[in-house]
N, C-alpha and C positions, 0 to 999 in steps of 0.2 A: 538442797532442800529449800523450799520457800518458807519463810516465817511470816505469818499473817498476824499483824497487831491490830486488833479491833479496839479503837480508842473510846468508843461511845459515840455521841455524847449520852448523858443521862436522859431518861424519858424518851428513848427512841427504840423501844422494844428490846432493850438490853437484857432485862430480866427473863423474858421469854426465850431469848437465844441461849442464855447461859444454862437455863433449866433444860432446854432441849439438848444441848451439847453434852451436858453432864449425864443425862439419862441415856444417851446414845454413844457413850465413849467407846465401847468395844466395837460397835457396828461401824463407827467412824474410822477406827483403825483399819478395819477390813476394807474400807473404801479408800484408804490411803491418807486419812486426815487424823493427825494426832492432836488431841486437846489436852494441854498441859495439866499436870496434877501437883507440881511442886511449888506453885505460886499461890496456893490457897484455894480450897474448894469452897463453893462453886464459883466464886466471884473473881478469883485471881487478885484479891485485894493486897496480897503480899508484894505484888509487882510495884505498886505505888509506894509502899513503905520502903522497899529496897531502894527505889530511885530517889524519893523525896526525903527520906529520913524523918526528922522531927517535924518538918514542914507538912507532912502528911496529916498531922493533927492527932490529938490525944485519942480519939475514938479509933482511928486506924492503927495506931501504935498498940492500943489495948488488944485489938483483935489479933495482932501479930505476936502478942506476948512480950512486947518490948517496953521496958520500964526506965532505962537510963542509957547513957552513951555507950557504956560497955556492952549492954544488952543489944544495942543497935549494931555494933561491930560484929558481935557473935552471930546475930541474926543474918546479917549480910553475907558472912562467910558461909553459913549453913545453906542459905538459899542459893548462892552461886554454885556451890559444890553439888547440891541436889539437882539444880537445873541442868548443869552440864552432864551429869550422869543420865538424867532423863532424856536429854536431847540426843545423846549417843544411842540410847535405847531406841528412840524414835527412828533414827537413821538406820539402825540395824534392822528394824522391822520392815523397812522398805517404803515407809510413808513418804509422800511427796510434799506434804504441807504440815507445818507445826503451828497451831493456833494459840495465841495469847489474847485474851479479851477481858477487858474490865472498863466499865464506864468511869471508874475512879481515875483512870489515866487522863481523862479530859479535865477533871477538876483539881487533881493533886500535882500533876507534873506541870510546873509553870515556868521552868527555866531550861535553857539549852543544856546546862550541866546535869540536871536531873535526867533529861532525856538520854544523854550520852551514858550516864551510869546504867540506865535500863538496858541500853544496847550492848553494854559491856558483858552482859550475861552470855551473849552468843558470839563474842569476839573470838576469832580463831577458827570458827567453823565456816565451811563453804556454803553460804546461804544467799538467797535472794530475798530482799525484804519488801513487804507490802504493808501499807498502813491504810486502814479503813476508818473513815470519819463520817458517821451519820449526823446530819444536822436537821433541826426543825426550827421554824421561826421562833425567835427569842420570846415573843409574847406568849406563844403556846407553851413553851418550856416553863416560863414563869408561872402560868396558870396551873400547869400540872404539878409544879413544886408546891404551890399553895394548896392544891387539892390533897396532896400527900400530908402536908402539915395539918390540915383540918382533920384527916383520918387519925392522926397520931395525937390529937388533943390540943393542937395549937390554934390560936385565933387567926383568922384571915381578915385582913383589912386593906384598904387602899394604900395606907402608909407603909405597911409591911410589904405589899406587892411592889411598890415603887422602889423601896430600899433593896429588895431582892433583885429586881430587874436591872438595876444600875450598877451591878458589881462586875468584876473582871471575869466572873464565871460565864458571862454572856458575850465576851469579846471574841467573836468568832474569827475575825481577821488575825488576831494574835495567836489563837489556837492553830489556825490553818498554817500561818507562816512558820510557827515553831516546829510543827510536825513535818512540814515539807522541806525545811531548810536542808539543802544538800541532797535531797531525795525527791525532787519535784515529780519525777516519773513514778515514784513508788507510793504516792498518796492518792487515794481514791475517795472523793467526796460523794456521798449518797444523800439525796434529798428525801428525808423521811416521809414527807407528805405524798410522795409518789410511790413509796414502798412501805406500806404500813405493816407488812409482815417481814420483820427482819430475818426470821428463820427461812422464809421462802426465798428472800433475796440471797442469803448466804448459800443455800443449796444450789441455786442457779449459778452463783458466782464460782463455786468450786467444782461444779459439774457433777453433782450427785442427785439421785432421785429421792426426793423427800418421802415418797410413798413407801420406800423400802425401810424406813426407820420408824421406831416408836414415836408417837406424837403426843406427848403430855401437854402440849401447848394449850393454855387457856390465857385469856387476856389478863396480863398481870398489871397491878397498879392502875386499874382503870380509873379515869378521872371522874370526880363527882360533879354533878351539875350544880347550878347556882342555888337551887332550892335546898339540896342536901348540904351544901356548905353553910347556908344560912342557919339551918337546923343545928348543925354541929357547933357553929359559933354561939348560938343561944345556950347550948348545953355546956360548952367549955368556959363560958364567962359567968 
């Protein structure tokens, strides 16, 4: 079986894809594609907590119900056991691909050790691994993040923009090298500006007809224009 790990990055149609896959889980199984359920619905955020532990951040730990080191150990044991049981079920179903996807993998898994811990979930199974990394220009990503901040009540400014844009979050070479290390042939980089519909790209990639599935896709997290951001800045300050 092939394991497809969709890393993100954030702001590359990931929300639309996760909603589409969640809404079509049963139909996808009939098409030979298993979309995991033991790593947290609908976003698979538990994958990042399992791999990164406390480094995933307090918000992610809270989502996973982890409050201390003992809780983290228990969480990891439960996730590992549930994942292996689900993977066996997927293999028994005759599916040819098992999909794990979360944009948080891009931002939360920052070391080789964390990546290897994630991969330990399927150690011992006969699998082929494929990693998919959508990238968009860092300036576009930073603008989209600021748009999201404005919608949630934060102030958008040049100072905040530059502070955000200069973080490790945007070090694409580091992200690329980390995820391809030892698996150069298994990492597929997709330029988001050429494939604005992540759902369409995924369907073409795995060889399924999108028209045969429910299509709840609406543009998620649409960016605000400059005028809208200015209005929200005035309201929020």
